[in-house]
C-alpha positions as CSV (number, residue, x, y, z in Angstrom):
1,M,-79.3,7.5,121.6
2,T,-76.4,5.1,121.5
3,M,-72.8,6.1,120.9
4,D,-73.1,5.2,117.2
5,G,-76.4,7.0,116.7
6,M,-78.2,3.8,116.1
7,H,-81.2,2.3,117.8
8,W,-82.9,-1.1,117.8
9,Y,-86.5,-1.2,116.6
10,A,-89.0,-4.0,116.6
11,L,-90.3,-4.7,113.1
12,H,-93.6,-6.4,112.7
13,V,-93.6,-8.7,109.6
14,R,-96.2,-10.7,107.8
15,S,-97.0,-14.1,109.2
16,R,-94.3,-16.7,108.2
17,H,-92.1,-13.9,106.6
18,E,-89.6,-13.5,109.4
19,F,-86.7,-15.2,107.5
20,V,-87.6,-13.6,104.1
21,A,-87.6,-10.1,105.7
22,R,-84.4,-10.8,107.5
23,D,-82.6,-12.0,104.4
24,E,-83.8,-9.0,102.3
25,L,-82.8,-6.5,105.1
26,L,-79.3,-8.1,105.1
27,R,-79.1,-7.7,101.3
28,K,-80.0,-4.0,101.8
29,G,-77.1,-3.7,104.3
30,I,-79.4,-3.2,107.3
31,D,-78.3,-4.7,110.6
32,V,-81.1,-7.1,111.6
33,Y,-81.5,-9.6,114.4
34,L,-84.0,-12.5,114.2
35,P,-83.8,-14.5,117.4
36,A,-84.6,-18.1,116.4
37,L,-84.7,-21.6,118.0
38,R,-83.8,-24.8,116.3
39,Q,-86.3,-27.6,117.0
40,C,-86.9,-31.1,115.7
41,R,-90.3,-31.6,114.1
42,Q,-91.9,-34.9,113.4
43,W,-94.1,-35.5,110.3
44,K,-95.7,-38.8,109.3
45,D,-92.8,-39.8,107.0
46,R,-89.8,-38.0,108.5
47,K,-88.1,-35.9,111.1
48,K,-86.6,-32.6,110.3
49,T,-84.7,-29.9,112.3
50,V,-86.3,-26.5,111.6
51,D,-85.5,-22.9,112.8
52,F,-88.5,-21.1,114.4
53,P,-88.6,-17.4,115.2
54,L,-88.5,-16.8,119.0
55,F,-91.1,-14.1,118.5
56,P,-93.3,-15.1,115.5
57,G,-94.0,-12.0,113.4
58,Y,-91.1,-9.9,114.7
59,C,-87.5,-9.2,114.1
60,F,-85.3,-6.3,115.2
61,V,-83.5,-3.7,113.1
62,H,-80.5,-1.6,114.1
63,I,-80.8,1.8,112.3
64,P,-80.4,5.5,112.9
65,P,-83.6,7.2,113.9
66,R,-84.2,8.9,110.5
67,P,-87.4,8.9,108.4
68,E,-85.4,7.7,105.3
69,E,-84.1,4.7,107.3
70,F,-87.6,3.8,108.5
71,V,-88.9,4.0,104.9
72,A,-86.1,1.7,103.7
73,V,-87.0,-0.9,106.3
74,L,-90.7,-0.7,105.6
75,K,-90.1,-1.1,101.9
76,T,-88.8,-4.6,102.6
77,K,-90.7,-7.6,101.5
78,G,-92.9,-8.9,104.3
79,A,-92.5,-5.8,106.5
80,V,-95.7,-4.4,108.1
81,T,-94.7,-1.7,110.6
82,L,-92.2,-0.6,113.1
83,L,-93.7,-0.8,116.6
84,S,-94.6,2.5,118.1
85,A,-95.8,3.6,121.6
86,K,-96.9,6.9,120.0
87,P,-98.6,6.6,116.5
88,G,-96.1,7.4,113.7
89,I,-93.0,7.5,115.9
90,P,-91.1,4.1,116.1
91,T,-90.2,3.3,119.7
92,P,-86.6,2.1,120.2
93,V,-86.0,-1.2,122.1
94,P,-83.4,-0.7,124.8
95,P,-80.0,-2.1,123.7
96,E,-79.6,-4.0,127.0
97,E,-82.8,-6.0,126.2
98,I,-81.3,-7.0,122.8
99,L,-78.0,-7.9,124.4
100,S,-79.7,-10.0,127.1
101,L,-81.8,-11.7,124.4
102,R,-78.7,-12.5,122.4
103,I,-77.0,-13.9,125.5
104,L,-79.9,-16.2,126.3
105,V,-80.4,-17.4,122.7
106,E,-76.7,-18.0,122.1
107,S,-76.2,-19.8,125.4
108,G,-77.7,-22.9,124.0
109,T,-79.9,-23.2,127.0
110,E,-83.3,-24.6,126.3
111,L,-85.8,-21.7,126.2
112,D,-89.5,-21.4,126.5
113,I,-91.6,-18.4,125.4
114,Y,-94.0,-16.9,128.0
115,P,-96.4,-14.1,127.2
116,H,-95.9,-12.4,130.6
117,L,-97.1,-15.3,132.8
118,R,-97.8,-14.0,136.3
119,E,-99.6,-15.0,139.5
120,G,-103.3,-14.4,139.2
121,M,-103.4,-14.8,135.4
122,R,-105.8,-17.1,133.7
123,V,-103.9,-20.0,132.1
124,R,-104.6,-23.1,130.1
125,V,-102.8,-26.4,130.2
126,K,-101.4,-27.2,126.8
127,R,-100.1,-30.7,127.3
128,G,-100.1,-33.7,129.6
129,P,-103.0,-35.4,131.4
130,L,-104.7,-32.0,132.2
131,K,-104.6,-30.7,128.6
132,G,-107.3,-28.2,127.9
133,A,-108.0,-27.4,131.6
134,E,-108.2,-23.7,132.4
135,G,-107.6,-22.0,135.7
136,V,-105.6,-19.3,137.4
137,L,-101.9,-19.4,138.1
138,E,-101.8,-19.0,141.9
139,K,-98.3,-19.8,142.9
140,K,-95.1,-21.0,141.2
141,E,-94.1,-22.9,144.3
142,E,-90.3,-23.6,144.0
143,Q,-90.2,-23.0,140.3
144,Y,-88.0,-20.1,139.2
145,L,-88.0,-18.2,136.0
146,F,-85.1,-16.2,134.6
147,T,-86.9,-14.0,132.1
148,V,-85.7,-11.5,129.5
149,G,-88.6,-9.4,128.3
150,I,-89.0,-7.3,125.2
151,E,-91.4,-4.8,126.7
152,L,-92.4,-3.2,123.4
153,L,-93.6,-6.6,122.2
154,G,-95.2,-7.5,125.5
155,R,-93.5,-10.9,125.5
156,S,-90.8,-12.6,127.4
157,I,-88.5,-15.6,127.1
158,S,-87.4,-17.7,130.0
159,V,-85.0,-20.5,130.7
160,K,-87.1,-23.7,130.8
161,V,-88.6,-24.6,134.1
162,Y,-91.9,-26.3,135.1
163,A,-94.2,-23.7,133.5
164,D,-93.8,-25.2,130.0
165,D,-97.1,-27.1,130.3
166,I,-99.2,-23.9,130.6
167,E,-100.1,-21.0,128.4
168,A,-101.9,-17.7,128.9
169,G,-105.6,-18.3,128.8
C-alpha cells in the first residue's frame, strides 16, 4: 500500500467510452489517469487532430482498496470491470509503472504501442511494400526499444524505433 493508502487500478471500459468514463470519474471526485496521444487524422474533406487512448478500452483509477470505492468506480457510465489477477479482487498496478507511463506520455516523444513484441513471436507487416506478410520476429538488429509495460494489461508502449511497421500476428 502506498503512503496515502491509495492504489492505482486498471479499469476496463466499454469500447470508445474512455473519455466519457474519465470525465464522469472526475465529476465524482475520483483521481483518474487516461494516457492519450494526439494524432492528426485525414478524412476525405478535412484533417483533424484527435486524442486517442494509449490503451484502448482502459484507464487507471487511484482509489483506496475498499469495496465501496470499487463499487463507486464500477457504477460509472462506460465502466465494465476492474482488472483482477484473482477473480473478484482488483489487482493494483504498481505506482512506478504509472509514473513511468506518465513520464513517457508527457515527454512529447513520439510513442508506438507494442503488445509485447519479442523475438520468436509471429508478426504481421501492417504498412509499406510488405503489407500483409506474416512471419516470425527473429532479431531486432540494431533497433532498440525503451519500453514501459503495464503488466496487468499485458501491453507496453515504446519510444518509436523501426518496429512501427509490424504488429503481433
